[in-house]
DOKEVO-733875 format. One line per 10 residues: number of its first residue (from 1); for each residue x, y, z of N, C-alpha, C, O, CB. Coordinates in steps of 0.02 Angstrom, whole numbers, plus 50000, padded with zeros to 5 digits. Atoms other than C-alpha are relative to their C-alpha. Glycine has a CB too. Example, Ala and Ser with C-alpha at 12.3 -4.5 7.8 and 13.67 -1.06 7.14 Angstrom:
1	50045:49941:50000:50615:49775:50390:50045:50060:50000:50097:50059:50033:49950:50001:50062  49958:49941:49997:50684:49947:50357:49961:50055:50037:49986:50110:50045:50020:50023:49929 .
//
This chain:
1	50026:49927:49991:50002:49988:50003:50053:50084:49983:50044:50126:49938:49980:49996:50084  49960:49952:50012:50142:50119:50023:50019:50015:49926:50033:50071:49907:50052:49987:50038  49983:49950:50071:50178:50131:49841:49950:50003:49950:49961:50025:49894:50063:49976:49958  50070:49984:50018:50006:50129:49790:49991:50075:50034:49957:50108:49995:49942:49939:50031  49988:49940:49962:50023:50292:49903:50043:50044:49965:50021:50098:49946:50026:49986:50065  49951:49973:50033:50165:50350:49825:49989:50016:49934:50012:50067:49909:50049:49964:50004  50009:49986:50065:50110:50339:49662:49941:50057:49987:49936:50092:49937:49985:49934:49968  50072:49971:49997:49941:50425:49705:50026:50073:49983:50018:50108:49933:49951:49990:50081  49980:49908:49991:50035:50603:49777:50066:50026:49925:50094:50077:49905:50060:50014:50110  49936:49998:50039:50161:50570:49648:49969:50018:49921:49985:50066:49886:50045:49918:50006 .
11	50038:49985:50074:50040:50550:49480:49947:50029:50005:49939:50069:49960:49982:49947:49959  50080:49959:49995:49862:50616:49530:49998:50073:50057:49955:50117:50052:49933:49931:50039  50000:49942:49963:49912:50747:49674:50046:50046:49958:50040:50106:49946:50022:49988:50075  49924:49962:50051:50080:50792:49564:50038:50048:50055:50050:50107:50047:49968:50067:49915  49963:49943:49960:50173:50854:49723:50082:49995:49967:50103:49957:49923:49996:49982:50097  49942:50006:50010:50347:50893:49716:50043:49945:50024:50036:49917:50079:50017:50049:50015  49937:50056:49973:50506:50766:49716:50012:50006:50063:50012:49955:50097:50071:50006:49969  49977:49992:49938:50553:50832:49864:49950:49977:50045:49958:49929:50082:50019:50066:50012  50056:50035:49953:50389:50812:49952:49990:49932:49993:49995:49903:50047:49933:50027:49991  50005:50050:50005:50358:50645:49876:50054:49948:50037:50037:49890:50049:49993:50001:49943 .
21	49961:50015:49988:50513:50601:49942:49985:50015:50094:49988:49971:50136:50051:50028:49952  50006:49972:49920:50485:50676:50122:49942:49952:50008:49955:49925:50062:49980:50095:50018  50069:50022:49976:50305:50581:50133:50025:49925:49987:49992:49882:50016:49924:50031:49953  49976:50085:50005:50403:50400:50080:50036:49989:50066:50028:49939:50101:50061:49979:49929  49958:50015:49942:50525:50427:50220:49974:50003:50063:49987:49972:50114:50051:50039:50004  50051:50030:49924:50399:50452:50342:49958:49952:50003:49958:49922:50056:49953:50043:50027  50017:50044:49999:50297:50341:50299:50008:49928:50019:49974:49892:50055:49995:50010:49972  49937:50054:50003:50436:50203:50274:50012:50012:50080:49979:49973:50114:50079:50023:49938  49968:50000:49926:50510:50250:50457:49936:49983:50051:49940:49954:50105:50039:50083:50020  50059:50030:49948:50336:50226:50534:49995:49917:49997:50002:49883:50047:49917:50034:49976 .
31	50032:50063:50008:50287:50057:50463:50070:49961:50021:50058:49909:50053:49965:49984:49918  49923:50011:49993:50489:50018:50483:49964:49960:50082:49949:49902:50094:50071:50091:50000  49993:50001:49916:50456:50052:50699:49949:49944:49995:49972:49888:50005:49976:50078:50055  50043:50032:49991:50289:49969:50687:50029:49926:49983:50027:49888:50032:49945:50027:49967  49979:50067:50016:50361:49806:50605:50072:49972:50059:50083:49913:50074:50024:50004:49909  49947:50013:49953:50512:49805:50728:49963:49989:50067:49984:49946:50105:50054:50060:50004  50034:50032:49934:50385:49800:50878:49975:49928:50000:49994:49888:50044:49939:50039:50018  50011:50046:50025:50302:49664:50797:50033:49937:49995:50011:49880:50005:49992:50019:49962  49950:50073:50000:50453:49551:50771:50009:49988:49915:50044:49941:49895:49952:49915:50045  50005:50035:50054:50425:49547:50586:50039:50056:49940:50065:50105:49967:49917:49979:49989 .
41	49969:49949:50048:50500:49650:50412:49932:50051:49975:49873:50050:49991:50041:49954:49927  50056:49951:50032:50406:49785:50318:49945:49964:49969:49887:49977:49984:50028:50048:49944  50059:50023:50040:50310:49676:50197:49954:49957:50037:49908:49929:50009:50021:49963:49938  50053:50008:49953:50227:49614:50372:49948:50056:50017:49902:50034:50052:50031:49982:50056  50013:49959:49976:50157:49782:50398:49926:50012:49977:49911:50006:49918:50046:50042:49992  50062:50013:50010:49969:49798:50417:49958:50060:50016:49935:50063:50072:49982:49944:50037  50014:49947:49969:49899:49964:50420:49930:50004:50032:49916:50056:50061:50010:50048:49957  50072:50014:49971:49719:49911:50480:49998:49982:50063:49948:49981:50099:49965:49950:49967  49986:50020:49915:49807:49852:50648:50034:50054:50032:50059:50041:50086:50051:49932:50015  49974:49948:49971:49874:50032:50682:49950:50024:50041:49892:50028:50020:50025:50047:49956 .
51	50063:49965:49969:49780:50110:50821:50024:50070:50021:50078:50088:49998:49969:49958:50067  49976:49930:49982:49792:50293:50903:50035:49975:50047:50083:50013:50047:49950:50059:50020  49957:49983:49963:49882:50238:51037:50069:49975:49976:50120:49989:50007:49981:49982:50061  49933:50009:50042:50017:50169:50917:50029:50062:49975:50090:50066:49968:49990:49957:49937  49987:49948:50031:50014:50337:50845:50039:50039:50047:50091:50070:50034:49944:50030:49974  49975:49970:49935:50046:50402:51017:50055:49978:50022:50092:50019:50048:49960:49993:50050  49920:50049:49987:50196:50284:51049:50057:50021:49964:50117:50023:49978:49997:49919:49975  49943:49993:50061:50261:50333:50882:50027:50069:50026:50089:50070:50029:49967:50003:49906  49978:49941:49996:50275:50526:50935:50038:50014:50069:50073:50063:50081:49944:50042:49987  49962:50016:49933:50337:50477:51110:50069:50000:49982:50114:50040:49998:49980:49929:50036 .
61	49944:50029:50000:50466:50375:51041:50044:50038:49948:50105:50028:49952:49991:49930:49988  49949:49961:50045:50537:50494:50897:50019:50072:50040:50072:50098:50026:49964:50016:49919  49985:49934:49961:50532:50659:51019:50054:49977:50066:50100:50013:50083:49919:50038:50031  49941:50040:49949:50630:50536:51166:50041:49977:49980:50098:49992:49997:49989:49951:50036  49932:50020:50017:50723:50438:51075:50046:50021:49941:50104:50001:49935:49995:49940:49994  49979:49978:50055:50762:50520:50923:50029:50078:50001:50082:50096:49974:49945:49990:49956  50001:49937:49964:50749:50699:50995:49985:50057:49928:50019:50106:49913:50085:50013:50049  50024:49949:50057:50661:50785:50837:49960:50061:50053:49949:50052:50113:49937:49955:49932  50033:49974:49970:50569:50946:50874:49932:50009:49965:49930:49981:49910:50033:50047:50020  50064:50006:49992:50393:50975:50861:49987:50024:49924:49939:50001:49892:49968:50041:50064 .
71	50031:49997:50063:50392:51048:50694:49993:49967:49951:49952:49966:49905:50011:50032:49978  49982:50052:50048:50474:50920:50618:49929:49943:49996:49889:49927:49952:50079:49962:50029  50058:50045:49968:50357:50798:50719:49936:50008:49959:49908:49960:49934:49982:50022:50080  50065:49972:50032:50204:50908:50640:49997:49969:49919:49948:49945:49890:50003:50094:50001  49991:50023:50043:50277:50865:50490:49985:49912:49963:49966:49884:49911:50050:50024:50009  49981:50104:50010:50298:50661:50493:49907:49980:50022:49880:49933:49993:50089:49946:50100  50052:50003:49998:50120:50675:50563:49930:50021:49961:49872:50004:49974:50008:50013:50038  50031:49967:50054:50044:50770:50419:50010:49932:49929:49969:49923:49884:50047:50086:49988  49977:50048:50054:50128:50624:50302:49953:49946:50007:49920:49920:49962:50076:49976:50006  50028:50079:49968:50055:50478:50402:49915:50026:49998:49885:49983:49965:50038:49973:50107 .
81	50055:49972:50008:49882:50570:50408:49976:50001:49922:49923:49975:49906:50007:50063:50029  50014:50015:50065:49886:50586:50221:49991:49940:49977:49939:49921:49949:50039:50022:49966  50005:50067:50009:49924:50423:50201:49939:49957:50015:49907:49928:49972:50048:49977:50032  50057:50035:49987:49789:50344:50323:49939:50043:49968:49881:50023:49978:49993:49987:50079  50079:50005:50034:49658:50433:50223:50000:49981:49932:49949:49972:49899:49959:50070:50000  49995:50042:50076:49718:50368:50062:49972:49945:50013:49920:49931:49984:50074:49983:49968  50018:50070:49987:49704:50193:50141:49934:50004:50020:49897:49954:50016:50043:49964:50051  50090:50018:49972:49523:50244:50216:49962:50001:49926:49912:49967:49915:49953:50078:50066  50033:49967:50072:49478:50314:50031:49994:49930:49966:49943:49914:49935:50057:50065:49947  50008:50063:50031:49529:50131:49974:49972:49952:50043:49972:49891:50035:50059:49976:49974 .
91	50055:50064:49948:49426:50044:50108:50057:49965:50019:50041:49907:50031:49930:49934:49955  49933:50032:49969:49610:49986:50165:49988:49997:50076:50003:49946:50107:50072:50047:49983  50007:49977:49908:49567:50054:50361:49932:50037:49985:49919:50081:49945:50076:50067:50044  50052:49974:49965:49407:50085:50427:49973:50073:50041:49923:50108:50035:50002:49962:50033  50010:49949:49949:49435:50209:50564:50040:50047:49981:50089:50041:49944:50012:49981:50068  49938:49941:50009:49509:50379:50571:50040:50013:50073:50017:50047:50118:49962:50084:49974  49946:50016:49951:49655:50348:50695:50023:50069:50031:50044:50080:50088:50063:49958:49962  49967:49920:49990:49705:50534:50691:49954:50046:50024:49974:50102:50040:50027:50036:49931  50027:49951:49981:49533:50603:50745:50008:50037:50075:49974:50088:50086:49946:49982:49986  49984:49974:49960:49589:50648:50897:50073:50023:50034:50090:50037:50092:49970:49975:50022 .
101	49911:50002:49992:49787:50666:50872:50003:50076:49975:49988:50083:49916:50055:49933:49939  49992:49953:50026:49813:50841:50853:50060:50025:49982:50102:49980:49986:49974:50030:50025  49913:49995:50006:49994:50946:50802:50028:50029:50070:49998:50062:50113:50029:50060:49932  49950:49972:49935:50126:50985:50934:49998:50065:49999:49994:50086:49941:50080:49983:49999  49967:49929:49999:50157:51162:50973:50053:50009:49991:50094:49990:50033:49998:50030:50045  49934:49990:50027:50297:51213:50880:50013:50082:50026:49970:50126:50025:50001:49985:49909  50009:49919:49995:50384:51386:50936:50019:50022:49923:50033:49986:49875:50059:50041:50065  49991:49960:50054:50409:51508:50808:50066:50015:49985:50107:50024:50030:49966:50055:50006  49931:49987:50015:50561:51540:50698:49988:50048:49952:49955:50035:49901:50044:49941:49977  49993:49935:50035:50582:51713:50626:50028:49968:49927:50068:49922:49933:50058:50060:50044 .
111	49978:49990:50059:50618:51708:50434:50061:50015:49990:50055:50076:49998:49971:50035:49975  49969:49987:49995:50789:51724:50411:50028:50061:49933:50030:50044:49874:50017:49948:50022  50003:49964:50060:50827:51865:50299:50085:50049:50002:50117:50051:50054:49918:50053:50001  49921:49958:50011:51013:51989:50226:49965:50059:50010:49916:50078:49979:50052:49998:49917  50001:49933:49994:51009:52144:50291:50004:50031:49947:50034:49999:49904:50040:50022:50035  49977:49967:50053:51008:52279:50163:50054:50016:49972:50078:50011:49915:49985:50035:50000  49922:49979:50036:51162:52345:50174:50056:49926:49979:50107:49925:49944:50049:50057:50072  49947:50055:50021:51246:52173:50161:49965:49978:49918:50001:49962:49871:50001:49923:50068  50032:50003:50068:51115:52149:50007:50034:50042:49956:50054:50015:49904:49927:50020:49998  49975:49962:50043:51190:52298:49928:50072:49964:49981:50076:49952:49921:50002:50071:50029 .
121	49964:50010:50007:51352:52233:49937:50016:49911:49954:50063:49893:49918:50013:50025:50055  50001:50057:50040:51310:52054:49874:49970:50015:49928:49992:49971:49891:49960:49947:50037  50025:49965:50039:51220:52141:49733:50061:50024:49946:50065:50002:49889:49965:50050:50040  49949:49957:50030:51377:52255:49674:50057:49960:49989:50097:49974:49944:50017:50060:50042  49945:50057:50040:51500:52084:49677:49947:49967:49944:49977:49941:49897:50039:49924:50065  50025:50037:50060:51370:52012:49558:50000:50023:49917:50001:49996:49862:49935:49991:50018  49996:49940:50053:51371:52167:49453:50084:49984:49959:50096:49975:49899:49995:50093:50051  49924:50028:50013:51559:52124:49435:50022:49950:49982:50075:49944:49952:50033:49999:50040  49967:50058:50029:51560:51955:49409:49962:50011:49930:49994:49992:49881:49987:49921:50042  50065:50006:50068:51413:51979:49264:50075:50043:49948:50102:50023:49896:49884:50073:50018 .
131	49972:49959:50051:51525:52106:49190:50070:49975:49952:50094:50005:49903:50015:50063:50037  49940:50046:50023:51678:51973:49150:49966:49982:49931:49998:49976:49879:50019:49926:50054  50015:50038:50074:51572:51911:49012:50006:49921:50004:50005:49890:49951:50058:50025:49939  49969:50081:50002:51615:51720:49069:49931:49972:50006:49888:49994:50044:50060:49968:50071  50071:50031:49972:51469:51608:49059:49997:49980:50067:49940:49998:50080:49979:49940:49965  49986:50031:49946:51503:51532:49235:49968:50055:50049:49916:50055:50082:50078:49982:50007  50026:49926:49960:51505:51717:49312:49925:50022:50001:49893:50032:50052:50035:50065:49965  50045:49983:50010:51357:51762:49224:49936:49945:50011:49878:49964:50008:50013:50026:49947  50054:50044:49984:51253:51612:49261:50002:50012:50071:49950:50032:50097:50006:49923:49976  50009:49989:49927:51297:51627:49441:49970:50049:50031:49929:50045:50077:50049:50002:50026 .
141	50032:49941:49989:51264:51800:49447:49921:49999:49993:49882:50030:50030:50029:50047:49955  50077:49989:50007:51089:51762:49369:49963:49966:50039:49904:49978:50049:49975:49986:49940  50033:50052:49953:51053:51629:49480:49968:50020:50062:49913:50010:50087:50048:49953:50020  50022:49973:49933:51075:51723:49635:49944:50061:49990:49893:50067:50024:50069:50029:50040  50054:49928:50025:50983:51894:49551:49940:49970:50012:49900:49987:50057:50001:50033:49909  50092:50033:49993:50819:51762:49510:49990:49996:50075:49946:50030:50101:49982:49905:49963  50025:50025:49928:50812:51703:49682:49983:50068:50044:49928:50078:50069:50064:49950:50040  50014:49942:49963:50825:51862:49768:49942:50048:49962:49899:50074:49997:50069:50038:50010  50041:49934:50032:50727:51985:49636:49953:49988:49990:49913:50031:49973:50014:50032:49946  50069:50027:50033:50588:51861:49600:49963:49962:50058:49904:49945:50064:50013:49946:49930 .
151	50040:50030:49939:50576:51782:49766:49982:49943:49993:49931:49925:50023:49944:50029:50018  50029:50056:50016:50564:51625:49702:50043:49933:50037:50096:49946:50065:49998:50000:49921  49979:50067:49955:50610:51445:49783:50048:49973:49946:50045:49987:49886:49930:49937:50024  49946:49999:50022:50765:51372:49742:49970:49918:49957:50016:49891:49927:50068:50010:50062  50015:50045:50034:50663:51212:49662:49949:50041:49920:49948:50017:49863:49962:49946:50058  50008:49969:50064:50573:51340:49536:50059:50030:49968:50060:50031:49906:49953:50049:50004  49963:49987:50043:50723:51409:49496:50016:49957:49956:50011:49975:49897:50040:50018:50021  49980:50066:50038:50780:51237:49428:49959:49986:49940:49981:49963:49887:49993:49938:50046  50049:50012:50040:50623:51227:49342:49984:50041:49935:49965:50016:49882:49953:50001:50038  49990:49932:50044:50628:51400:49245:50030:49954:49930:50080:49918:49930:50069:50071:50043 .
161	49970:50007:50071:50643:51359:49047:50007:50067:49970:49999:50123:49996:49955:49956:49951  49992:49926:50056:50676:51481:48901:49936:50035:49996:49922:50093:50009:50019:49981:49911  50067:49977:50030:50513:51494:48849:49949:50018:50055:49890:50021:50036:49969:49943:49954  50037:49993:49935:50436:51529:49026:50009:50081:49994:49960:50116:50009:50037:49955:50076  50000:49939:50008:50521:51708:48985:49979:50042:49948:50001:50041:49891:50043:50009:50008  50040:49948:50066:50414:51841:48889:50034:50022:49947:50076:50063:49965:49975:50069:50022  49965:49962:50051:50484:51891:48726:50031:50057:50014:50091:50057:49999:49963:50016:49954  49982:49919:49976:50510:52081:48790:50045:49975:50074:50086:50017:50092:49910:50062:50022  49960:50006:49954:50592:52004:48941:49983:50032:50078:50020:50038:50127:50054:50024:49970  50029:49980:49968:50464:52076:49041:49972:49975:50070:49964:50010:50121:49973:50011:49966 .
171	50023:50039:49951:50402:51951:49153:50013:49924:49997:50046:49911:49946:49936:50012:50004  49971:50059:50000:50430:51762:49188:49955:49942:50037:49936:49962:50091:50066:50010:50031  50055:50054:49989:50317:51606:49226:50032:49973:50047:50093:49970:50037:49977:49950:49943  49974:50037:49952:50353:51518:49376:49955:49934:50028:49901:49944:50055:50013:50047:50052  50035:50073:49974:50292:51331:49423:50017:49974:50069:50060:49933:50086:50022:49939:49952  49980:50031:49924:50279:51314:49608:49956:49928:50033:49944:49874:50007:49983:50068:50057  50012:50059:49959:50209:51205:49735:49922:49983:49965:49887:50027:49941:50003:50018:50094  50026:50005:50034:50085:51099:49670:49976:50025:49932:49918:50040:49918:49986:49995:50025  50011:49988:50094:50103:51137:49470:49982:50039:50007:49959:50054:49952:49961:49966:49945  50033:49951:50005:50031:51296:49533:50034:50073:49946:50093:50085:49960:49990:50012:50075 .
181	49966:49963:50038:50078:51440:49402:49986:50067:50024:49930:50082:50046:49987:49988:49933  50014:49961:49986:50111:51601:49435:50066:50066:49935:50117:50051:49904:49997:49986:50084  49957:49978:50038:50178:51765:49339:50038:50062:50047:50011:50101:50086:49964:50020:49932  49957:49943:49968:50318:51879:49404:50029:50051:49947:50048:50041:49889:50064:49967:50041  49971:49947:50055:50373:52042:49335:50078:50005:50001:50105:49981:50050:49970:50077:50015  49937:50018:49999:50553:52057:49291:50022:50063:50019:49969:50092:50007:50030:49969:49940  49968:49963:50001:50653:52213:49336:50039:50007:49942:50043:49954:49911:50021:49997:50044  49967:49968:50043:50759:52304:49207:50068:49952:50003:50091:49916:49959:50004:50079:50016  49931:50011:49991:50919:52257:49285:49998:49911:49986:50028:49881:49941:50030:50031:50084  50015:50076:50026:50862:52067:49295:49990:49980:49935:50024:49931:49919:49945:49976:50027 .
191	50007:50016:50076:50806:52054:49110:50072:50006:49971:50100:49966:49935:49946:50052:49958  49931:49984:50056:50970:52133:49048:50049:49947:50033:50094:49931:49995:50041:50097:50002  49960:50046:49961:51061:52011:49165:49974:49920:49955:50017:49880:49937:49977:50007:50099  50016:50058:50054:50964:51863:49057:50029:49997:49955:50079:49963:49942:49946:49996:49972  49932:49981:50060:51019:51936:48907:50067:49984:49993:50086:49948:49947:50016:50059:49997  49952:50000:49988:51172:51945:48954:50042:49933:50012:50100:49921:49996:49995:50037:50038  49974:50071:49997:51190:51764:49005:49968:49966:49935:50004:49936:49896:49976:49960:50073  50020:50030:50071:51085:51705:48860:50076:50009:49934:50101:49963:49902:49918:50055:49971  49947:49968:50045:51228:51801:48747:50074:49958:50027:50112:49928:49989:50003:50096:50014  49935:50045:49971:51372:51719:48857:50008:49911:49985:50060:49884:49967:49994:50007:50088 .
201	50014:50056:50018:51302:51542:48836:50020:49985:49913:50053:49939:49889:49928:49994:50021  49974:50025:50082:51308:51566:48630:50067:50005:50008:50101:49961:49982:49976:50048:49928  49917:49985:50014:51481:51625:48650:50045:49934:50015:50099:49922:49989:50032:50066:50057  49966:50072:49957:51525:51443:48757:49963:49962:49952:49967:49904:49971:49980:49980:50097  50006:50047:50028:51451:51359:48635:49933:49955:50017:49921:49902:49989:50058:49975:50008  50071:50025:49970:51268:51319:48736:49939:50029:49978:49919:50087:49988:49997:50009:50073  50075:49964:50006:51104:51333:48674:49942:49982:50048:49923:49929:50074:49970:49985:49929  50055:49996:49944:50970:51380:48778:49928:50040:49974:49917:50100:49979:50035:50044:50069  50045:49973:50033:50805:51393:48687:49943:49961:50016:49948:49924:50065:50015:50006:49935  50074:50035:49979:50622:51318:48694:49995:49996:50062:50002:50041:50104:49985:49930:49978 .
211	50005:50035:49917:50593:51197:48850:50075:49988:50022:50083:49945:50066:49955:49912:50003  49943:50004:49969:50773:51209:48884:50004:50023:50057:49982:50079:50065:50040:50021:49972  50008:49977:49932:50801:51219:49069:50056:50069:49977:50104:50069:49939:50026:49933:50072  49969:49945:50014:50857:51404:49078:50094:50005:50038:50142:50028:50008:49943:50058:50030  49927:50001:49979:51024:51380:49208:50030:49927:49998:50016:49875:50027:50007:50029:50073  49960:50066:50009:51143:51259:49150:50050:49987:50014:50066:50034:50051:50007:49981:49954  49936:50039:49984:51307:51165:49175:50046:50033:49945:50015:50050:49894:49992:49910:49994  49964:49982:50056:51445:51227:49063:50003:49948:49940:50034:49960:49888:50066:50016:50023  50003:50048:50030:51409:51064:48984:49948:49983:49953:49944:49942:49907:50006:49964:50036  50081:50004:50038:51229:51096:48930:49967:49985:50044:49914:50016:50040:49981:49950:49942 .
221	50053:50032:49970:51148:51001:49067:49965:50035:50058:49999:50080:50084:50023:49938:50021  50011:49958:49943:51044:51068:49206:50041:50016:50060:50070:49967:50083:49954:49980:50021  49965:49990:49933:51128:51134:49355:49977:49974:50048:49918:49990:50055:50006:50058:50020  50028:50028:49952:51104:51026:49513:49988:50054:50035:50012:50109:50021:50032:49950:50029  50024:49965:49943:51011:51098:49673:50062:50014:50046:50066:50067:50077:49944:49958:50036  49946:49993:49946:51171:51074:49776:50053:50051:49963:50096:50086:49988:50037:49921:50024  49925:49946:50031:51284:51171:49654:49964:50071:50006:49998:50121:50018:50032:49985:49895  50026:49930:50017:51157:51318:49635:50007:50009:50103:50024:50065:50123:49896:50005:49944  50000:49981:49928:51155:51308:49846:50079:50008:50024:50097:50031:50078:49960:49940:50044  49917:49971:49983:51355:51323:49838:50026:50056:49978:50074:50087:49999:50050:49961:49976 .
231	49989:49927:50033:51344:51465:49725:49971:50056:50057:49998:50110:50070:49952:50008:49918  50046:49934:49948:51216:51565:49858:50066:49998:50063:50101:50047:50076:49889:49967:50046  49953:49990:49946:51335:51520:50001:50065:50041:49984:50091:50081:50022:50018:49934:50025  49936:49978:50015:51483:51567:49913:50003:50087:49987:50054:50121:49995:50024:49955:49934  50001:49941:50010:51420:51740:49867:49966:50030:50061:49990:50087:50068:49971:50011:49938  50004:49970:49933:51336:51787:50043:50053:49999:50031:50065:50046:50068:49958:49976:50040  49960:49982:49941:51488:51734:50127:50048:50049:49978:50080:50080:50021:50036:49941:50032  49958:49956:50024:51588:51840:50008:49984:50085:50025:50021:50134:50033:49995:49986:49923  50054:49931:49988:51474:51988:50048:50011:50008:50086:49998:50062:50112:49895:49979:49975  50006:50001:49914:51494:51959:50246:49941:49979:50035:49934:49987:50095:50007:50067:50030 .
241	50065:50015:49968:51328:51898:50277:50009:49937:50050:50035:49881:50044:49943:49985:49940  49989:50071:49959:51312:51801:50427:49941:49942:50015:49889:49937:49982:50024:50023:50072  50058:50041:50011:51208:51668:50475:49979:49945:49949:50019:49912:49915:49959:50038:49994  50036:50068:50061:51106:51542:50362:50016:50047:49935:50013:50108:49930:49886:49976:50008  49977:49952:50053:51168:51576:50183:49969:49936:49966:49991:49879:49968:50089:50033:49987  50011:50055:50026:51045:51490:50079:49935:50016:49932:49895:50063:49937:49981:49950:50064  50057:49947:50039:50923:51520:49923:49945:50022:50032:49916:50071:50008:49968:49971:49941  50055:50006:49977:50786:51505:50042:49994:50085:50032:49950:50128:50023:49997:49932:50049  49970:49938:49968:50861:51653:50139:49991:50064:49960:49965:50114:49985:50073:49990:50012  50005:49957:50042:50872:51758:49989:49927:50016:49968:49919:50071:49939:50044:49981:49958 .
251	50062:49995:49996:50677:51727:49966:49969:50041:50055:49928:50086:50048:49981:49944:50000  50030:49959:49920:50642:51784:50157:50028:50070:49953:49990:50093:49911:50055:49975:50110  49968:49932:50015:50750:51943:50101:49945:50051:49947:49925:50108:49953:50082:49982:49959  50050:49974:50044:50633:51964:49949:49935:50034:50041:49914:50091:50037:49977:49939:49954  50058:49990:49985:50490:51961:50040:49999:50068:50066:49960:50116:50070:49973:49926:50018  49998:49938:49934:50540:52073:50211:50016:50051:49945:49966:50085:49937:50071:49994:50078  49987:49935:50028:50612:52207:50091:49928:50025:49973:49907:50079:49993:50058:49997:49939  50058:49978:50024:50447:52219:50000:49960:50038:50061:49946:50098:50062:49962:49939:49969  50048:49987:49949:50344:52221:50161:50023:50069:50037:49979:50108:50056:49995:49936:50052  49979:49932:49967:50463:52373:50243:49986:50056:49943:49990:50116:49956:50086:49999:50025 .
261	50000:49927:50042:50435:52482:50089:49917:49993:49978:49895:50024:49930:50067:50004:49918  50077:49987:49968:50241:52454:50132:49966:49977:49921:49930:50013:49887:49979:50103:50036  50035:50022:50042:50195:52336:49992:49927:49962:50036:49920:49951:50096:50047:49958:49959  50064:50020:49980:50017:52264:50000:50015:49931:50005:50047:49898:49964:49941:50020:49953  49980:50076:49979:50018:52092:50094:49956:49940:49937:49980:49884:49933:49965:49986:50099  50027:50034:50043:49897:52013:49954:50052:49999:49939:50061:49947:49907:49933:50026:49988  49955:49996:50049:50023:52066:49830:50053:49936:49981:50056:49889:49942:50033:50058:50018  49972:50048:49974:50159:51996:49914:49984:49914:50003:50017:49868:49979:50000:50026:50050  50035:50079:50012:50059:51830:49936:50015:49966:49921:50045:49916:49902:49905:50007:50009  50004:50022:50094:50035:51826:49730:50066:49994:49989:50080:49944:49956:49965:50063:49935 .
271	49945:50010:50039:50220:51858:49703:50043:49929:50035:50078:49889:50004:50044:50074:50000  49971:50062:49981:50275:51726:49837:49982:49920:49988:50014:49870:50006:50000:50009:50058  50036:50050:50016:50157:51601:49772:49975:49950:50076:49978:49890:50087:50044:49963:49944  50024:50036:49922:50091:51559:49956:49930:49984:49993:49890:50027:49972:50007:50054:50073  50073:50012:50003:49926:51464:49963:49968:50054:50052:49954:50107:50025:49983:49918:50021  49994:49958:49950:49886:51556:50125:50035:50056:50017:50096:50058:50017:50009:49975:50032  49970:49952:49989:49897:51731:50177:50033:49991:50071:50074:50035:50084:49959:50052:49989  49965:50009:49939:49955:51664:50358:50088:49987:50003:50136:49998:50040:49963:49940:50030  49933:50011:50018:50095:51608:50274:50062:50060:49984:50123:50057:49992:49991:49962:49945  49963:49944:50027:50152:51776:50208:50010:50053:50050:50057:50092:50055:49967:50029:49940 .
281	49996:49959:49935:50099:51863:50368:50071:49976:50054:50082:50007:50107:49919:49986:50043  49942:50009:49952:50259:51788:50453:50042:50029:49994:50086:50037:50036:50025:49951:50007  49938:49934:49984:50362:51918:50384:49980:50068:50026:50021:50114:50024:50039:50024:49928  49983:49944:49960:50290:52050:50479:50030:49995:50063:50045:50045:50096:49950:50033:50010  49954:50021:49952:50376:51964:50610:50076:50049:50002:50102:50085:50045:50014:49920:49981  49924:49985:50011:50545:52010:50540:50002:50093:50000:50045:50133:50020:50029:49959:49912  50000:49916:49998:50479:52196:50509:50000:50038:50065:50036:50087:50078:49938:50026:49966  49991:49984:49919:50433:52217:50702:50060:49995:50041:50078:50040:50079:49960:49958:50034  49934:50025:49985:50594:52125:50750:50039:50080:49994:50058:50115:50041:50027:49931:49937  49960:49920:50020:50677:52298:50652:49994:50034:50035:50036:50062:50071:49985:50043:49948 .
291	49988:49933:49954:50594:52407:50726:50017:50023:50069:50036:50076:50094:49957:50027:49999  49980:49984:49925:50614:52364:50900:50078:49989:50010:50097:49990:50069:49957:49948:50053  49934:50000:50001:50797:52345:50869:50015:50089:50005:50041:50118:50053:50029:49956:49930  49990:49920:50030:50800:52542:50783:49966:50024:50074:50002:50070:50096:49945:50029:49909  50018:49968:49950:50688:52584:50958:50058:50009:50035:50089:50060:50049:49951:49973:50033  49947:49994:49941:50816:52511:51072:50064:50039:49982:50095:50065:50028:50023:49928:50025  49963:49958:50004:50940:52599:50987:50009:50071:49991:50059:50103:50009:50018:49983:49975  50026:49927:50008:50874:52763:50944:49956:50036:50047:49961:50097:50043:49966:50004:49944  50046:49963:49956:50738:52811:51080:50043:50029:50061:50085:49996:50091:49940:49950:50026  49980:49974:49959:50784:52938:51197:50001:49969:50063:50049:49968:50101:49978:50047:49996 .
301	50019:50028:49937:50699:52849:51337:50011:49921:50002:49976:49881:50033:49926:50017:50015  49988:50078:50010:50764:52680:51298:50046:49977:50073:50064:49919:50082:50051:49984:49915 .
//
């Protein structure tokens, strides 16, 4: 039944490869735990025998034995709920064993972002690299700029094709979670950076057209996520950025800067591709935190 569930979320629900991988991991770990307790291997896993008490024991085991945090436990519970909901829809189980199991209370972690002064240094460095007209420099510069100036996710960047950019380089089509599409306007600097990159690719004998992925290696193959992550980490470190250095930090920076410039929350939600406004509202806490720092530093009665 696990393979049938994975096929369902992959083909019918069209979940992203990363989400599918996480769901598989969570469900298989739970199944293995159940089988170890029963003294069998995974082939002996029978979901119909799982009870509410088993779920509660699994939660305690993961927290006490493996030391995972509430947020991670909630993600695993979400995976298992989806799995058992699928089984109920197929008649493989008859009871809703999650009806009285709620989410664990997780402490809120503010989205990390790059301060504007540091981001200016990052952008200056990217302009210098792009000015060399070398394919790799132009590519690396463009990848970082797209993550920051468009607020896109790493998976979305990897999924951009040449045909997703309008002929006038004014906007970009992005496929987000659940295969939802949205259009993002391109700043003139970003549009010019794309033109420079395409020209550098042509000079290097690399063809980028039609359905071809936009961000490629020097061999003309799609650039891996891990390579892009290393590029971002390198650029942020070179600019003296402290703390986390990841593509998602650039996405958070995009949202935080828009909010600080009084952009409408609904517009930010649309640009970010958030299905819920509540997710977008997390960035208001960054803005408030910034105001508190200014207050503590500058108020005469601090």
